[in-house]
C-alpha positions, 0 to 999 in steps of 0.5 A, spaced: 667 155 153 671 152 158 674 157 163 682 157 162 682 158 170 679 151 171 674 149 176 673 153 183 676 150 189 671 147 194 669 146 201 670 140 205 662 138 204 662 139 197 668 135 196 665 129 200 659 129 196 661 131 189 660 127 183 663 131 178 662 138 174 656 138 169 653 143 165 646 145 166 644 142 159 646 135 162 642 135 169 636 141 167 630 141 162 630 147 158 635 151 163 634 159 163 638 164 166 631 167 170 624 166 169 621 170 175 626 175 179 624 173 186 629 173 192 625 169 196 627 163 192 634 163 193 637 157 197 644 157 200 646 149 200 653 147 203 657 154 201 659 158 207 656 165 203 650 167 207 652 174 207 652 174 199 646 170 199 642 175 204 645 181 199 643 178 193 636 176 196 635 184 198 637 187 192 633 182 188 627 184 192 629 191 191 629 190 183 622 187 184 619 192 188 622 198 184 622 195 177 630 197 177 634 192 174 640 192 179 641 184 179 639 182 172 643 188 168 650 185 171 649 178 167 651 177 160 649 175 154 643 179 154 637 180 149 635 187 146 631 188 152 637 188 156 634 181 159 640 176 161 640 170 156 642 163 156 648 161 152 648 154 150 656 155 149 657 156 157 660 163 157 658 168 161 660 175 163 658 178 170 660 185 172 661 187 179 664 193 183 671 190 185 677 194 188 674 201 186 671 200 179 666 196 175 670 190 172 668 184 168 668 177 171 668 171 165 666 164 167 663 158 164 657 154 166 660 148 169 657 147 176 658 142 182 653 136 183 652 130 187 651 123 185 643 125 184 645 131 180 643 136 185 647 142 185 652 143 191 652 150 190 646 156 191 641 156 187 633 159 186 627 155 183 629 149 178 632 150 172 634 157 173 641 159 173 642 166 175 643 165 183 649 159 181 652 164 176 652 170 180 655 166 186 660 163 182 663 169 179 663 172 186 667 166 189 672 166 183 674 173 185 674 171 192 678 165 191 673 159 191 667 156 194 671 155 200 672 162 201 673 165 208 666 169 209 665 176 208 659 181 210 653 184 207 656 191 206 662 188 202 657 184 198 652 188 196 657 194 194 660 188 189 653 187 186 651 194 186 656 199 187 652 202 192 655 206 198 656 201 204 654 203 211 655 199 218 650 201 223 652 197 230 646 195 234 650 193 240 655 199 240 653 204 245 652 210 240 646 206 237 640 210 237 634 206 236 629 211 234 633 215 230 635 209 226 628 206 226 626 213 222 632 213 218 631 205 215 624 206 214 624 212 210 630 210 206 627 203 205 620 205 202 623 211 198 628 206 195 634 210 197 637 203 200 638 196 201 638 193 208 641 186 211 642 184 218 647 180 221 647 176 228 654 175 232 655 170 237 649 167 240 649 161 245 647 155 241 641 153 246 638 160 246 639 160 238 635 154 237 630 156 242 628 163 238 629 160 231 635 164 229 642 162 227 649 165 230 654 168 226 649 169 220 646 174 215 639 175 213 636 179 208 630 185 209 625 184 205 620 189 208 619 193 213 612 196 216 609 200 222 602 198 224 600 203 229 606 204 233 608 196 232 614 196 228 615 189 224 621 187 219 620 181 214 627 177 214 629 172 210 634 166 212 638 164 206 638 157 208 630 157 206 629 154 213 630 155 220 626 162 222 624 166 228 620 163 234 618 169 238 613 175 238 610 175 231 612 168 229 607 164 225 606 160 232 604 167 235 597 167 236 596 173 241 599 178 236 597 176 229 590 180 230 585 180 224 587 187 222 594 186 222 594 180 218 590 183 213 594 189 212 600 185 211 597 180 207 600 175 211 596 168 214 600 165 219 597 158 219 599 158 211 606 160 213 606 154 219 605 149 213 612 150 210 618 153 213 621 157 208 626 161 212 622 168 211 619 171 217 616 177 221 620 180 227 618 186 232 624 191 231 625 191 239 627 183 238 631 185 232 635 190 237 635 184 242 638 179 238 641 182 232 648 185 232 648 190 226 644 193 220 648 193 213 645 199 209 647 200 202 645 207 200 643 209 192 649 213 190 643 217 185 641 220 191 647 225 190 648 230 185 655 231 185 660 225 185 668 225 184 673 219 185 680 218 185 685 212 185 691 212 189 696 208 193 700 209 199 707 206 199 709 202 205 716 205 205 713 212 205 712 215 213 713 211 219 710 204 221 704 207 225 702 214 225 701 215 232 705 222 232 705 224 225 701 224 219 705 228 215 707 222 210 700 220 210 696 221 203 692 227 204 686 231 200 683 238 200 675 238 199 672 244 198 664 244 199 660 250 196 654 250 200 649 254 198 643 251 201 641 250 208 644 243 209 649 239 205 650 232 206 657 229 204 659 222 204 667 220 204 668 213 202 675 209 202 675 203 199 682 199 200 683 194 194 684 187 195 690 184 191 690 177 194 686 171 197 690 171 203 689 179 204 682 178 204 682 172 209 686 175 214 684 182 214 690 185 217 690 192 214 686 197 218 684 203 214 680 210 215 679 217 213 681 223 218 677 229 217 680 236 219 677 243 218 681 248 213 684 244 207 691 245 209 696 239 210 696 236 217 702 234 220 700 232 227 694 227 228 691 231 234 693 238 232 688 241 230 683 236 233 680 232 227 673 234 226 671 226 224 676 221 228 675 215 224 676 208 227 681 204 224 677 198 221 679 191 218 674 192 212 675 194 205 670 200 206 670 205 211 665 211 210 665 218 213 658 222 213 658 229 214 652 234 215 654 241 213 650 247 215 655 253 214 653 257 207 659 258 202 665 254 201 667 249 207 674 247 206 676 240 209 683 236 209 682 228 208 687 224 211 688 217 209 690 213 216 692 206 218 693 202 224 699 199 222 702 199 215 705 192 213 705 193 206 703 198 200 696 199 199 692 201 193 685 204 194 679 208 191 677 215 195 670 217 193 666 223 195 658 223 194 655 230 196 648 234 195 652 240 194 658 242 189 665 240 191 672 240 189 677 234 191 684 234 190 691 231 192 695 236 197 701 236 194 708 237 198 709 245 197 716 245 199 722 243 194 728 244 198 729 239 204 735 238 209 736 233 215 741 234 221 742 228 225 744 230 232 743 227 240 742 230 247 748 227 251 751 229 257 751 237 258 747 238 252 741 234 254 739 240 257 731 239 258 726 245 258 728 249 265 734 252 267 739 248 263 735 249 257 740 253 253 745 247 254 741 244 248 744 243 241 743 249 237 743 250 230 743 256 225 738 257 219 740 262 214 735 263 209 736 266 202 737 274 200 732 273 194 726 274 198 723 276 205 717 272 205 720 265 206 715 259 208 719 253 212 717 247 216 721 245 221 720 238 224 724 234 230 724 226 231 726 223 237 725 216 241 717 216 242 719 216 250 721 223 250 717 229 250 720 234 245 720 241 243 723 246 238 724 254 239 726 258 233 729 265 234 731 271 229 739 272 230 740 277 224 736 280 218 739 281 211 735 288 210 733 293 215 726 294 218 724 287 218 721 283 224 720 276 226 719 274 233 721 268 237 716 262 235 716 255 239 712 249 239 707 250 244 707 243 247 712 238 249 710 232 244 712 225 244 717 223 239 715 228 234 713 235 233 713 240 228 712 248 226 710 251 220 712 259 219 710 264 214 713 271 212 720 270 214 725 275 212 731 273 209 737 272 214 739 268 220 735 264 225 737 259 231 733 253 232 734 249 239 731 242 239 730 240 247 727 234 251 722 236 257 727 232 262 734 234 263 739 228 262 734 225 257 740 222 252 738 220 246 738 221 238 734 226 234 733 228 227 732 235 225 729 237 219 728 243 215 723 244 209 723 250 204 720 253 198 727 256 197 734 255 198 737 255 205 743 253 209 743 249 216 749 247 220 750 246 228 754 251 232 753 248 239 
């Protein structure tokens, strides 16, 4: 079998050393997919995918420790025991969690080699193919061996489908003690897989401490020895390792008791640099930038998923003033216990290589109480005001202590829309819940374009009554109308609305003057329920008299109405 999509594009270093593409049978003796699952044997060569290999190492170590087939289960063909098998025809299928669902990636077994038939891609021990095939499948999706790089949250999610959480070490909100307890418990209970990332590090400092800047490391083990917290890390290069406290050269801190408890001999480790080392938690906090933690979804008893899209033409380019056109969802969590944990994950679909390389789309989820449609981004204030990030995944975690039904509104938001997007929204919960889109309840909609000009630019004080005036007439069929009125204007203007009753169709009805409480920049709105049939005046105003400019007045209702300007 030869992949009809052809060979993957190569990095400059691969191209420079490339002799050709060969099948394993041409340069290996007795090739196999996996002889022994061991993440410590994974070696990065000239492909810039350290985050993927760190993820693969960490996931493989999880499989070895807990005997759960995380990695071996995604390689096909398999035998009757579910073990991946070598296919002499060269056709393989790898399943990965891409763009919201598990997908199959079809590849052949052609691999790039140099003039000595050495692999120019990542690999494990000799005559094994699992690392090379998994890397090839992932990089086929990502555009080739010359892909622009990723992070371990994304890569581990692709390999396992586990929930990605980014814990920034350098951020001001980092709690070292709380994070330590969380990571130690999660790791040893099998709840999570962890990798670490380093950002910018001066070259001379990086060399002196044995770390690599802008690099990913796999977490293989994590221990607490009488208050000394140690992490066992692996550099995907399989060389260049830590030189500080608890390195193999540290004769002071490696007591006989510690060596025995960890089964570690620094003298033996000193003989060969395999990129695996122990490092103190305090040193990690000092030199590393982030923990990438992927949580096992099996921790949650209740899961639901929605696949959706957001057309670029719907709503404003930026949602600074209004989220009325943003996709919104109602989440009701029925908490019968003391505390419910809920994770909300949005995954933006990557549909082309340039999108993945440039990461221009910033996305998040805002969470509000109530379960009703939200129109203004900060009225009410969001319960969780998500940071817009240029990552395919954004995670919001909630702890709910109130018993009974808890209702929330989830609002998908972007920093600045540049294109239509597709996304997957997943909710994981320890308590039962219901997730559904919030649909538009108003079927009748009208807009009037107007302007404040000359005398009608009345402002909000003595000349308020000079502002434009509209009459709204609601149908006679009901005395329980629900309407939405909104006003849009240039963002440099602060604007407001006032609604007053003029007359009612039936006697004995009441409705008092309503107005938007604050003057807001560029956009304001008000929803009104229980309105009797009749006529009402609507007066749009800007804060300052003399502010001349256009505006758009909109009215939406479940029933018929008329809207006209009278002044």
